[in-house]
ZASEGU-424040 format. One line per 8 residues: their letters; for each residue y, x, z of N, C-alpha, C. Coordinates in steps of 0.001 Angstrom, whole numbers. Layout:
! residues N
A) Y:X:Z:Y:X:Z:Y:X:Z ~ ...
! end
This chain:
! residues 400
MMRTLTLL) 100317:96810:70084:99741:98147:69988:98747:98365:71123 ~ 97517:98752:70770:96503:99056:71778:96742:100455:72331 ~ 96863:100564:73665:97022:101858:74306:95702:102261:74960 ~ 95369:103542:74839:94131:104071:75401:94486:104984:76571 ~ 93865:104733:77722:94330:105312:78977:93330:106261:79616 ~ 93883:107299:80274:93172:108072:81288:93863:107812:82611 ~ 93092:107477:83640:93648:107214:84966:93257:108345:85898 ~ 94224:109185:86257:94015:110263:87225:94360:109716:88607
GATGSIGA) 93369:109554:89449:93578:108909:90736:93139:107457:90692 ~ 92041:107203:89990:91607:105816:89752:91148:105104:91002 ~ 90671:105859:92010:90123:105209:93206:91166:104930:94274 ~ 92406:105360:94061:93464:105120:95035:94161:103787:94813 ~ 95182:103530:95631:95876:102238:95546:96635:102088:94230 ~ 97215:103171:93714:97920:103102:92434:96920:102836:91315 ~ 95769:103503:91373:94729:103256:90377:94257:101815:90393 ~ 94079:101257:91591:93639:99869:91701:94666:98916:91112
STLDVVAR) 95937:99161:91395:96987:98297:90843:97050:98407:89324 ~ 96876:99629:88816:96895:99830:87366:95745:99093:86696 ~ 94556:99219:87251:93387:98554:86658:93513:97047:86736 ~ 94202:96548:87759:94442:95104:87845:95328:94647:86688 ~ 96393:95402:86408:97276:95059:85290:96525:95185:83964 ~ 95784:96264:83813:95037:96502:82575:94055:95370:82310 ~ 93366:94925:83352:92365:93867:83184:92984:92555:82734 ~ 94264:92356:83009:94948:91134:82581:95307:91156:81096
HPDRFRVA) 95199:92333:80472:95621:92471:79071:94606:93284:78271 ~ 93385:92763:78123:92363:93524:77384:92701:93727:75914 ~ 93653:92949:75405:94069:93109:74014:95083:94235:73826 ~ 95587:94789:74956:96635:95811:74879:96196:97170:75403 ~ 95198:97188:76313:94853:98431:76985:93341:98645:77018 ~ 92952:99896:76816:91543:100291:76902:91454:101548:77755 ~ 90504:101580:78680:90329:102714:79575:89316:103686:78970 ~ 89764:104905:78675:88875:105926:78118:88290:106826:79192
ALAANRDW) 89034:107053:80278:88558:107975:81313:89121:107578:82670 ~ 88279:107747:83685:88668:107524:85068:88415:108813:85840 ~ 89369:109217:86677:89240:110473:87417:89652:110275:88867 ~ 89015:111035:89750:89314:110958:91174:88950:112281:91828 ~ 89075:112316:93147:88795:113543:93881:87310:113663:94220 ~ 86826:112807:95153:85415:112939:95528:84723:111610:95818 ~ 85422:110491:95750:84810:109196:96079:83967:108701:94902 ~ 82763:109275:94773:81932:108974:93612:81399:107543:93637
EKLAALCR) 81182:106992:94818:80647:105628:94895:81669:104610:94363 ~ 82924:104781:94756:83958:103870:94255:84187:104079:92765 ~ 84135:105344:92329:84314:105606:90901:83149:105044:90098 ~ 81943:105097:90654:80788:104511:89967:80979:103011:89770 ~ 81488:102343:90798:81730:100902:90672:82766:100612:89592 ~ 83807:101445:89517:84826:101251:88490:84264:101524:87095 ~ 83378:102504:86994:82754:102792:85691:81888:101622:85232 ~ 81195:101002:86159:80375:99837:85792:81259:98705:85282
MHRPAYAA) 82452:98587:85844:83343:97489:85476:84082:97755:84171 ~ 84565:98993:83990:85462:99287:82871:84810:100078:81738 ~ 83603:100596:81963:82827:101284:80930:83619:102378:80200 ~ 84201:103332:80920:84935:104405:80228:83967:105378:79555 ~ 84472:106083:78564:83646:107118:77920:83466:108321:78829 ~ 84449:108587:79711:84399:109757:80582:84769:109369:82014 ~ 84178:110120:82953:84578:110052:84355:84678:111480:84863 ~ 85669:111756:85691:85881:113112:86199:86067:113074:87707
LQDPAAAR) 85445:114050:88377:85607:114206:89818:85949:115657:90125 ~ 86931:115840:91000:87334:117183:91401:86196:117899:92114 ~ 85459:117186:92943:84401:117776:93755:83094:117841:92968 ~ 82525:119043:92745:81307:119160:91932:80103:118416:92507 ~ 79927:118453:93837:78797:117747:94443:78916:116244:94220 ~ 80129:115728:94361:80347:114304:94104:80092:113965:92644 ~ 80452:114873:91745:80214:114645:90316:78727:114547:90018 ~ 77917:115369:90684:76473:115291:90479:75920:113957:90962
SLTQALAA) 76422:113478:92102:75984:112172:92610:76380:111065:91649 ~ 77584:111160:91079:78044:110151:90123:77178:110169:88865 ~ 76847:111361:88395:76000:111480:87198:74672:110776:87410 ~ 74060:110997:88564:72775:110372:88873:72902:108854:88956 ~ 73975:108388:89575:74159:106941:89739:74364:106251:88401 ~ 75173:106839:87518:75438:106225:86221:74204:106284:85325 ~ 73425:107372:85436:72189:107464:84659:71200:106391:85103 ~ 71122:106142:86416:70227:105105:86929:70623:103722:86427
DGLPTRVV) 71920:103545:86187:72415:102255:85670:72327:102174:84150 ~ 71964:103282:83513:71889:103294:82057:73233:103313:81374 ~ 74274:103777:82082:75610:103834:81487:75789:105159:80735 ~ 76413:105131:79575:76574:106352:78790:77776:107201:79186 ~ 78524:106793:80214:79714:107538:80634:79365:108992:80919 ~ 80119:109906:80315:79910:111335:80523:80736:111787:81721 ~ 80111:112520:82642:80786:112983:83855:81160:114451:83704 ~ 82437:114764:83988:82912:116147:84016:83460:116426:85405
EGPAGLAF) 83574:117708:85753:83896:118034:87148:84931:119138:87265 ~ 85479:119239:88480:86393:120314:88819:87750:120190:88156 ~ 88646:121152:88412:89967:121132:87782:89891:121094:86261 ~ 88926:121802:85679:88793:121808:84219:88407:120426:83697 ~ 87569:119734:84454:87177:118386:84044:88342:117415:84069 ~ 89174:117513:85117:90344:116640:85189:91329:116953:84072 ~ 91535:118239:83789:92432:118610:82697:91884:118143:81358 ~ 90558:118179:81204:89917:117742:79959:90200:116270:79678
VAALPEVD) 90001:115398:80676:90206:113967:80424:91691:113635:80285 ~ 92564:114477:80855:94008:114245:80722:94506:114554:79324 ~ 93759:115385:78586:94212:115811:77255:93319:115280:76139 ~ 92486:114290:76408:91593:113749:75383:92382:113333:74143 ~ 91940:113706:72954:92687:113364:71737:92865:111867:71539 ~ 91869:111079:71944:91947:109638:71715:92838:108917:72726 ~ 93288:109629:73752:94121:109039:74808:95598:109229:74476 ~ 96382:108164:74573:97826:108280:74372:98606:108150:75672
TVLAAIVG) 97998:107561:76720:98705:107297:77975:97889:107814:79145 ~ 98538:108568:80035:97875:109128:81211:98611:108680:82458 ~ 97895:107988:83352:98439:107665:84667:98159:108855:85579 ~ 99202:109468:86126:99065:110636:86999:99303:110206:88437 ~ 98208:109929:89156:98332:109391:90506:97419:110101:91497 ~ 97038:111343:91209:96257:112123:92172:97218:112678:93207 ~ 96965:112379:94478:97880:112766:95551:97794:114268:95791 ~ 98940:114891:96012:98990:116278:96423:98994:117263:95273
AAGLAPTL) 98900:118540:95645:98974:119615:94663:97824:119565:93669 ~ 96702:118933:94027:95551:118849:93124:95890:118101:91841 ~ 96928:117274:91879:97306:116521:90694:98144:117292:89700 ~ 98595:118489:90072:99503:119228:89200:98844:119659:87899 ~ 97663:120301:87970:97033:120869:86770:96713:119814:85712 ~ 96070:118685:86059:95805:117702:85011:97066:117033:84472 ~ 98084:116851:85312:99336:116273:84831:100023:117232:83867 ~ 99956:118510:84174:100497:119526:83281:99724:119547:81957
AAARAGKR) 98409:119379:82015:97602:119323:80788:98025:118146:79921 ~ 98310:117016:80547:98766:115840:79800:100120:116092:79152 ~ 101000:116788:79878:102331:117099:79329:102211:118013:78117 ~ 101399:119041:78240:101243:119990:77139:100565:119351:75931 ~ 99768:118295:76178:99098:117598:75080:99962:116494:74477 ~ 101198:116346:74981:102118:115378:74391:101820:113935:74708 ~ 101242:113677:75878:100879:112310:76235:102081:111521:76774 ~ 101925:110235:76779:102839:109334:77485:102351:109319:78934
ILLANKEA) 103147:109899:79846:102702:110101:81225:103377:109095:82142 ~ 102572:108314:82848:103069:107419:83884:102929:108172:85202 ~ 104052:108661:85711:104030:109632:86803:104146:108961:88166 ~ 103060:109064:88947:103097:108651:90345:102896:109839:91265 ~ 102412:110950:90716:102185:112173:91487:103481:112980:91523 ~ 104262:112803:92571:105564:113458:92639:105437:114971:92792 ~ 104241:115448:93210:104091:116881:93422:104267:117688:92137 ~ 103983:117078:90976:104179:117796:89716:105622:118268:89583
LVIGGELF) 106568:117444:90030:107981:117813:89959:108441:118562:91200 ~ 107854:118257:92346:108244:118972:93557:107799:120427:93475 ~ 106580:120663:93010:106063:122028:92923:106592:122734:91683 ~ 106570:122010:90544:106910:122624:89268:108351:122514:88865 ~ 109009:121391:89185:110419:121211:88887:110774:121493:87439 ~ 111616:122468:87251:112092:122823:85914:110945:123214:84989 ~ 109917:123867:85532:108777:124295:84719:108046:123095:84132 ~ 107866:122053:84953:107166:120868:84461:108007:120131:83431
MRAVHEGG) 109304:119997:83677:110156:119318:82704:110187:120085:81379 ~ 110122:121402:81456:110071:122191:80230:108767:121942:79473 ~ 107655:121832:80207:106362:121553:79568:106365:120182:78903 ~ 107006:119204:79541:107129:117870:78946:107897:117951:77630 ~ 109004:118671:77647:109832:118803:76441:109100:119551:75338 ~ 108501:120671:75682:107830:121488:74666:106584:120816:74119 ~ 105902:120018:74940:104704:119330:74484:104987:118038:73744 ~ 106255:117586:73767:106596:116317:73134:106086:115118:73903
AVLLPIDS) 105885:115282:75208:105399:114189:76037:106536:113224:76386 ~ 106166:112038:76821:107117:111040:77311:106807:110817:78786 ~ 107814:110961:79638:107621:110867:81082:108242:109575:81600 ~ 107395:108713:82173:107846:107429:82701:107489:107341:84182 ~ 108484:107226:85070:108185:107178:86504:107666:105812:86926 ~ 106634:105812:87787:106160:104534:88318:106238:104456:89832 ~ 106688:105513:90518:107127:105298:91895:108152:104170:91847 ~ 108083:103250:92783:108948:102065:92687:110422:102455:92642
EHNAIFQC) 110805:103488:93402:112215:103875:93453:112682:104486:92130 ~ 111901:105395:91594:112302:106049:90355:112177:105118:89155 ~ 111203:104237:89191:111112:103254:88131:112315:102319:88168 ~ 112761:101961:89371:113947:101116:89499:115172:101809:88904 ~ 115339:103097:89215:116459:103852:88653:116349:103908:87140 ~ 115161:104170:86645:114922:104218:85202:115357:102914:84537 ~ 115035:101786:85176:115394:100495:84600:116898:100232:84668 ~ 117586:100850:85627:119027:100628:85795:119879:101600:84991
LPVGYDRV) 119255:102593:84376:119978:103527:83527:120035:102998:82093 ~ 121023:103415:81317:121120:102927:79937:119954:103423:79085 ~ 119595:102647:78088:118536:103042:77159:118936:104350:76482 ~ 117988:105279:76413:118288:106563:75795:118967:107557:76707 ~ 119035:107273:77994:119628:108203:78957:118983:109579:78798 ~ 119785:110623:78709:119287:111951:78348:119412:112977:79474 ~ 119394:112523:80732:119458:113409:81898:120809:114113:82019 ~ 121848:113517:81444:123208:114043:81593:124050:112925:82202
PGHAGVRR) 124132:112860:83545:124781:111715:84187:126233:111520:83770 ~ 126960:112613:83516:128362:112484:83129:128542:111746:81823 ~ 127626:111946:80887:127731:111268:79594:127464:109774:79708 ~ 126711:109388:80734:126361:107973:80897:127231:107278:81939 ~ 128161:108002:82540:129024:107398:83553:128349:107174:84889 ~ 127275:107900:85155:126558:107740:86419:127259:108540:87508 ~ 127608:107870:88601:128230:108562:89732:127187:109008:90745 ~ 126296:108092:91160:125297:108426:92185:124008:107651:91944
LLLTASGG) 122921:108217:92454:121655:107502:92563:121451:107142:94031 ~ 121062:105916:94289:120821:105438:95649:119355:105091:95785 ~ 118613:105930:96514:117187:105694:96747:117021:104882:98023 ~ 116342:103762:97937:116104:102957:99132:114814:103389:99823 ~ 114800:103207:101146:113633:103530:101971:113450:102418:102990 ~ 112215:102049:103248:111965:100972:104210:112242:101415:105639 ~ 112121:102708:105910:112200:103185:107288:110841:103262:107945 ~ 109816:102718:107284:108452:102826:107783:108217:102084:109081
PFRTRALA) 107083:102366:109738:106717:101615:110945:107470:102017:112201 ~ 108206:103137:112159:108847:103635:113379:110372:103606:113292 ~ 110916:102772:112432:112365:102718:112228:113103:102367:113508 ~ 112527:101499:114320:113193:101072:115558:112417:101503:116801 ~ 111377:102289:116629:110576:102746:117766:111399:103716:118608 ~ 111253:103655:119922:111968:104574:120816:111594:106006:120471 ~ 112601:106881:120380:112342:108271:120020:111356:108926:120980 ~ 111403:108544:122235:110504:109138:123231:109050:108781:122972
DLPHVTPD) 108808:107703:122220:107431:107288:121925:106820:108053:120755 ~ 107657:108647:119891:107147:109198:118641:106108:110309:118815 ~ 106224:111181:119829:105169:112186:119969:103793:111594:120267 ~ 103754:110332:120674:102497:109745:121137:101915:108705:120168 ~ 102555:108461:119032:102033:107446:118115:100736:107941:117482 ~ 99881:107012:117097:98564:107338:116561:98580:107333:115031 ~ 97588:107956:114411:97485:107869:112952:97411:106438:112436 ~ 96690:105582:113131:96601:104189:112670:97960:103501:112717
EACAHPNW) 98756:103793:113735:100101:103225:113802:100968:103766:112672 ~ 100858:105043:112388:101669:105647:111331:101288:105118:109957 ~ 100039:104703:109801:99560:104209:108504:99787:102709:108322 ~ 100314:102051:109338:100549:100606:109256:101939:100338:108692 ~ 102098:100564:107386:103399:100353:106757:103755:98872:106778 ~ 105004:98538:107104:105363:97116:107229:105393:96353:105909 ~ 105556:97044:104768:105745:96337:103498:104730:96696:102420 ~ 104252:97941:102395:103404:98417:101314:102004:98711:101819
KMGRKISV) 101024:98502:100964:99647:98910:101263:99378:100175:100469 ~ 99221:101313:101185:99103:102607:100524:97995:103416:101184 ~ 97666:104562:100583:96718:105484:101187:97273:106101:102458 ~ 96396:106729:103239:96800:107210:104557:97799:108365:104477 ~ 97604:109285:103552:98517:110416:103488:99928:109966:103138 ~ 100066:109155:102091:101396:108722:101683:102005:107776:102718 ~ 101159:107056:103470:101678:106190:104532:102307:107014:105651 ~ 101673:108142:106006:102258:109027:107009:103557:109624:106477
DSATMMNK) 103566:110006:105201:104790:110528:104595:105921:109511:104642 ~ 105580:108235:104494:106601:107198:104601:107108:107086:106035 ~ 106206:107222:106993:106593:107118:108404:107510:108260:108823 ~ 107297:109459:108273:108175:110599:108588:109406:110645:107696 ~ 109375:109880:106594:110355:109908:105512:110302:111201:104709 ~ 109229:111994:104884:109027:113117:103976:108847:112593:102556 ~ 108199:111454:102436:108016:110857:101114:109358:110649:100418 ~ 110337:110168:101154:111651:109947:100562:112328:111266:100223
GLEVIEAH) 112137:112267:101073:112699:113570:100779:112132:114164:99499 ~ 110811:114040:99321:110192:114522:98083:110670:113704:96890 ~ 110947:112422:97107:111469:111585:96022:112876:112015:95614 ~ 113660:112520:96557:114980:113053:96215:114821:114238:95256 ~ 113889:115135:95578:113633:116288:94709:113166:115810:93338 ~ 112270:114833:93334:111759:114291:92074:112887:113661:91257 ~ 113758:112894:91914:114862:112235:91209:115795:113258:90579 ~ 116020:114350:91273:116866:115414:90733:116333:115889:89379
WLFGVPAE) 115037:116124:89296:114464:116637:88056:114300:115557:86997 ~ 113935:114362:87408:113745:113284:86441:115037:112904:85733 ~ 116129:112849:86508:117360:112256:85981:118516:113253:85848 ~ 118294:114515:86199:119328:115527:86017:120543:115341:86901 ~ 120365:114735:88066:121472:114454:88977:121423:115446:90142 ~ 122532:116122:90469:122510:117093:91567:122306:116421:92919 ~ 121824:117200:93879:121460:116659:95189:122615:115948:95875 ~ 123837:116480:95709:124983:115869:96399:125336:114497:95839
RIKVVIHP) 124729:114116:94707:124976:112784:94138:123733:111904:94218 ~ 122834:112270:95137:121664:111439:95437:121738:111055:96909 ~ 121691:109772:97187:121831:109276:98556:120608:108436:98916 ~ 120167:108550:100161:119074:107729:100680:119663:106688:101616 ~ 119270:105446:101434:119725:104362:102302:118504:103560:102754 ~ 118443:103240:104031:117322:102461:104551:117556:100980:104271 ~ 116532:100371:103701:116565:98952:103336:115220:98362:103778 ~ 115153:97819:105008:113863:97466:105605:113046:96442:104813
QSVIHSLV) 113688:95586:104041:112962:94521:103354:112209:95002:102099 ~ 112553:96160:101570:111918:96713:100358:111953:95728:99191 ~ 113055:95031:99060:113249:94111:97928:114051:94792:96828 ~ 115120:95496:97220:115859:96336:96273:115181:97705:96271 ~ 114700:98127:95111:113860:99320:95067:114639:100597:94811 ~ 115822:100496:94286:116802:101580:94203:117965:101101:93350 ~ 119036:101913:93323:120260:101491:92662:120891:102676:91932 ~ 121703:102357:90922:122499:103352:90217:123960:102933:90307
EYVDGSVL) 124809:103829:90805:126244:103572:90914:126956:104274:89757 ~ 127830:103539:89078:128562:104073:87921:130015:104352:88290 ~ 130673:105146:87470:132042:105572:87776:133034:104418:87720 ~ 132681:103312:87047:133599:102176:86997:133477:101271:88219 ~ 132610:101640:89173:132419:100835:90375:131225:99926:90331 ~ 130598:99773:89165:129403:98942:89065:128233:99614:89782 ~ 127423:98795:90449:126188:99266:91069:125067:98364:90574 ~ 124136:98934:89823:123014:98166:89282:121789:98395:90146
AELGHPDM) 121090:97301:90455:119909:97376:91311:118735:96688:90630 ~ 117527:97142:90956:116301:96467:90504:115639:95855:91721 ~ 115345:94557:91647:114775:93821:92766:113384:93316:92400 ~ 112563:93141:93401:111238:92570:93191:110432:92641:94463 ~ 109290:91963:94450:108379:92067:95587:107894:93507:95733 ~ 107583:93950:96956:107023:95290:97139:105576:95345:96666 ~ 105406:95409:95366:104081:95382:94736:104108:96377:93578 ~ 103242:97385:93625:103278:98448:92627:102903:97974:91230
RTPIAQAL) 102344:96786:91110:101995:96302:89776:103231:96065:88911 ~ 104390:95821:89534:105611:95621:88742:106032:96892:88007 ~ 106261:98026:88699:106635:99227:87941:105535:99721:87012 ~ 104279:99529:87395:103180:99955:86523:103186:99156:85230 ~ 103334:97835:85324:103375:96997:84127:104580:97342:83261 ~ 105716:97618:83906:106920:97963:83138:106693:99225:82314 ~ 106097:100247:82942:105885:101505:82243:104762:101408:81213 ~ 103714:100669:81535:102599:100524:80595:103039:99872:79295
ALPDRIES) 103871:98852:79397:104197:98034:78222:105489:98432:77528 ~ 106275:99311:78129:107577:99676:77556:107468:99927:76051 ~ 108327:99305:75233:109553:98565:75568:109350:97066:75803 ~ 108093:96607:75811:107821:95196:76051:107779:94906:77539 ~ 107672:93636:77857:107428:93178:79228:106155:92346:79212 ~ 105298:92557:80231:104042:91826:80297:103851:91248:81697 ~ 102969:90280:81798:102612:89687:83081:101896:90732:83936 ~ 102318:90857:85205:101737:91871:86090:100854:91280:87179
GVPPLELA) 100926:89970:87375:100229:89349:88487:101080:89213:89727 ~ 102318:89724:89676:103227:89640:90822:103974:88313:90772 ~ 104029:87564:91867:104728:86275:91851:106227:86444:91705 ~ 106933:85411:91240:108391:85495:91106:109067:85725:92460 ~ 110203:86397:92426:110981:86630:93640:111918:85446:93850 ~ 111731:84719:94931:112552:83547:95246:113703:83983:96152 ~ 114859:84230:95557:115975:84776:96312:116419:83858:97454 ~ 116362:82551:97223:116836:81616:98244:115963:81635:99491
KLAGLAFE) 114738:82157:99362:113829:82196:100510:113913:83491:101298 ~ 114717:84452:100807:114862:85704:101540:115735:85487:102777 ~ 115293:86029:103895:116073:85867:105127:117377:86648:105057 ~ 117378:87740:104328:118574:88568:104202:118192:89952:103744 ~ 119184:90695:103303:118989:92065:102863:119875:92964:103707 ~ 119264:93944:104371:120003:94813:105281:119934:96255:104797 ~ 120952:97037:105168:121020:98441:104782:121565:99248:105961 ~ 121078:100478:106099:121576:101340:107168:121389:102806:106777
EPDTSRFP) 122163:103661:107409:122036:105095:107176:120779:105616:107874 ~ 120063:106560:107256:118907:107150:107940:119337:108026:109103 ~ 118631:107941:110212:118885:108742:111404:118079:110036:111284 ~ 118754:111156:111069:118029:112401:110832:117367:112954:112093 ~ 117788:112491:113269:117065:112892:114480:115720:112183:114561 ~ 115640:111000:113991:114383:110252:113923:113546:110719:112738 ~ 114217:111117:111660:113540:111500:110429:113965:112914:110010 ~ 113576:113939:110767:114016:115307:110435:113443:115832:109118
ALPLAFAA) 112409:115196:108599:111845:115638:107319:112832:115443:106174 ~ 113706:114455:106283:114637:114169:105191:115620:115324:104952 ~ 116314:115826:105964:117198:116983:105704:116423:118234:105302 ~ 115163:118363:105724:114358:119500:105270:114198:119481:103755 ~ 113980:118290:103195:113806:118167:101751:115098:118491:101009 ~ 116229:118003:101510:117507:118334:100875:117750:119843:100940 ~ 117397:120468:102064:117582:121907:102203:116682:122672:101235 ~ 115444:122198:101055:114523:122851:100129:115024:122737:98699
LAAGGTAP) 115572:121585:98343:116117:121403:96994:117312:122336:96786 ~ 118158:122472:97803:119317:123357:97695:118894:124819:97577 ~ 117836:125193:98297:117346:126568:98240:116731:126875:96890 ~ 116086:125875:96298:115507:126033:94972:114312:126962:94950 ~ 113966:127437:93753:112842:128348:93611:111559:127754:94154 ~ 110894:128503:95034:109607:128074:95574:109733:127195:96820 ~ 110960:126966:97320:111124:126228:98582:110498:124832:98543 ~ 110712:124016:97491:110061:122705:97487:108538:122781:97515
AILNAANE) 107956:123765:96816:106498:123931:96846:106024:124293:98245 ~ 106780:125133:98941:106439:125520:100312:106484:124302:101224 ~ 107534:123511:101112:107667:122320:101936:106521:121353:101690 ~ 106211:121104:100423:105157:120159:100090:103802:120610:100632 ~ 103486:121890:100475:102200:122406:100938:102095:122347:102457 ~ 103157:122753:103150:103141:122704:104611:102963:121271:105095 ~ 103613:120342:104408:103486:118942:104794:102059:118446:104609 ~ 101408:118823:103504:100023:118394:103293:99115:118893:104422
IAVAAFLD) 99292:120149:104825:98481:120698:105913:98771:119955:107218 ~ 100045:119732:107516:100420:119089:108780:99966:117642:108836 ~ 100118:116906:107737:99700:115504:107725:98192:115397:107904 ~ 97439:116259:107221:95985:116238:107382:95600:116511:108836 ~ 96286:117449:109490:96000:117748:110891:96346:116570:111791 ~ 97463:115896:111496:97828:114715:112283:96787:113611:112121 ~ 96344:113371:110886:95335:112329:110658:94021:112663:111350 ~ 93760:113952:111554:92569:114385:112301:92834:114451:113805
RAIRFTDI) 94021:114032:114225:94431:114016:115637:94493:115423:116235 ~ 94753:116409:115397:94854:117790:115878:96263:118149:116322 ~ 97268:117425:115813:98654:117641:116214:99313:116288:116436 ~ 100510:116316:116997:101265:115086:117218:102064:114722:115965 ~ 102489:113481:115922:103297:113001:114797:104556:113832:114637 ~ 105233:114140:115723:106491:114893:115661:106278:116364:115291 ~ 105041:116842:115367:104759:118214:114967:104794:118396:113454 ~ 104674:117304:112691:104611:117421:111235:105876:118092:110699
AAICAATL) 107026:117536:111025:108281:118112:110534:108525:119487:111138 ~ 108117:119684:112397:108321:120980:113043:107538:122074:112331 ~ 106313:121780:111940:105493:122767:111236:106073:123041:109855 ~ 106568:122010:109198:107210:122210:107886:108439:123101:108017 ~ 109259:122856:109036:110460:123661:109248:110099:125109:109549 ~ 109076:125302:110383:108672:126660:110741:108113:127407:109531 ~ 107384:126711:108689:106827:127340:107491:107939:127752:106539 ~ 108917:126892:106339:110066:127240:105494:110814:128437:106069
DRLPARPA) 110901:128498:107388:111613:129605:108027:110885:130936:107810 ~ 109567:130889:107812:108778:132125:107690:108579:132548:106234 ~ 108771:131644:105302:108570:131959:103884:109853:131655:103110 ~ 110782:132571:103055:112012:132322:102302:111702:132035:100831 ~ 112545:131231:100225:112355:130843:98823:112450:132046:97905 ~ 111579:132062:96900:111615:133071:95842:111779:132369:94503 ~ 112219:133079:93464:112286:132452:92142:110912:131990:91686 ~ 110866:130873:90984:109616:130345:90429:109706:130437:88907
ASFDDALA) 109377:131607:88388:109478:131828:86947:108287:131277:86192 ~ 107210:130978:86915:105998:130461:86278:105270:129568:87269 ~ 104295:128809:86754:103483:127989:87650:102670:128868:88587 ~ 102327:130070:88175:101615:130984:89070:102464:131306:90296 ~ 103771:131477:90095:104664:131722:91228:104669:130530:92182 ~ 104770:129325:91614:104810:128116:92435:103496:127925:93186 ~ 102374:128161:92506:101072:127980:93145:100804:129061:94180 ~ 101318:130277:93961:101190:131329:94971:101960:130951:96230
ADADARRV) 103161:130377:96053:103945:129912:97200:103224:128773:97919 ~ 102602:127890:97151:101817:126794:97720:100702:127359:98599 ~ 99972:128358:98098:98872:128957:98857:99388:129659:100114 ~ 100490:130391:99994:101063:131078:101157:101477:130069:102227 ~ 102087:128966:101786:102551:127959:102735:101379:127300:103457 ~ 100296:127054:102744:99118:126462:103390:98558:127411:104451 ~ 98548:128693:104126:98040:129674:105091:98933:129724:106332 ~ 100243:129785:106126:101166:129863:107256:101129:128567:108075
ATSLLGHP) 101165:127428:107410:101157:126154:108136:99874:125998:108945 ~ 98750:126410:108388:97483:126334:109124:97529:127208:110365 ~ 98139:128389:110252:98238:129280:111411:99134:128715:112498 ~ 100036:127798:112119:100984:127224:113074:100444:125985:113778 ~ 99318:125463:113327:98827:124195:113884:98533:124286:115368 ~ 98155:125450:115841:97819:125574:117258:98997:125850:118152 ~ 100210:125816:117593:101391:126164:118383:102490:125110:118243 ~ 102182:123848:118544:103179:122792:118312:104438:122928:119151
VENAKMAS) 104320:123458:120377:105502:123583:121242:106463:124599:120635 ~ 105928:125763:120197:106764:126772:119579:107376:126245:118296 ~ 106605:125476:117511:107126:124930:116268:108291:123986:116530 ~ 108167:123176:117553:109229:122228:117878:110513:122983:118224 ~ 110373:124122:118947:111552:124916:119290:112196:125496:118046 ~ 111351:125957:117086:111871:126550:115865:112604:125511:115028 ~ 112115:124268:115075:112714:123213:114241:113965:122630:114875 ~ 114164:122871:116165:115309:122249:116858:116575:123054:116651
! end
């Protein structure tokens, strides 16, 4: 069966891995649209290679530059812009599969458009579930969409669950979900050094090659905290039955524990092409370009409990999930503001979690009856977190 794809986040690392898999199987996949935020030069190069019918850029000025570049090349690709343009390519009638990999809250609207249009969604943008939660899952159900996780951890859980799992863990005998985390670049770094680490150090992940924002999230373990929230909504498992365990080798990508004592794990190289290929071809299996895992050559597999004094973002995420309503959206928005400030060297690494904690403290959770409620909380959190950037000492006191 030929699948026709829209790639939301085509210029990022997930987009690159997806296009690598797609290029290996031209008889199975066709790219109809490529979308990104503002990197028009990289998107132009991808358009020359893959010849999509549409290209979309969030930034209007970048879209104009892309239009000029493609016209100069004589390419017929039509360029659309802004949130409406991204939503348009996500809901194209000829598209059956949408890769949702736009980082941050900007990815919510086009992913929601894909859900409402009944697409097969390969979900890498965890913010759709962190911000929307129950609202997004309802849109998936009402639109008749199929949701397939491609975050390595959630894809691993998906593969370890029984076929036809219906988000009712008791019916399937599921006791717990175990999300693995590498611990990032600062797992063994002296705590006294953490206020002084640089953005480049935080982005130097020991196992994965990722974008800068998600690399910082991995270093703080906010990424894992958001994945806990995502796992709750994807698999219908309550927070008290989701556990995070540090596994520095990133060979076991996550596990499912059953009531009979069985623990099923998915293993593989830390390469995103594996979960992407699994989701693209389901129910088939296809070559991904990832080499075989040679178990005899592994030095060993280690596991440890996360240290919450080193990773205070992790308990913040569990607390936000417990609070419910708009709390996860507030946490996610505050984190985006804080991480951007850290990457600009405006705050310290340890200020990220402190600013998130202070923002949650100043904005108590409210019910999220609609996406407007969630997006209003997102906007409020960005405003509050921005106001806190100049007060890192006070924020640290509030978070302690």
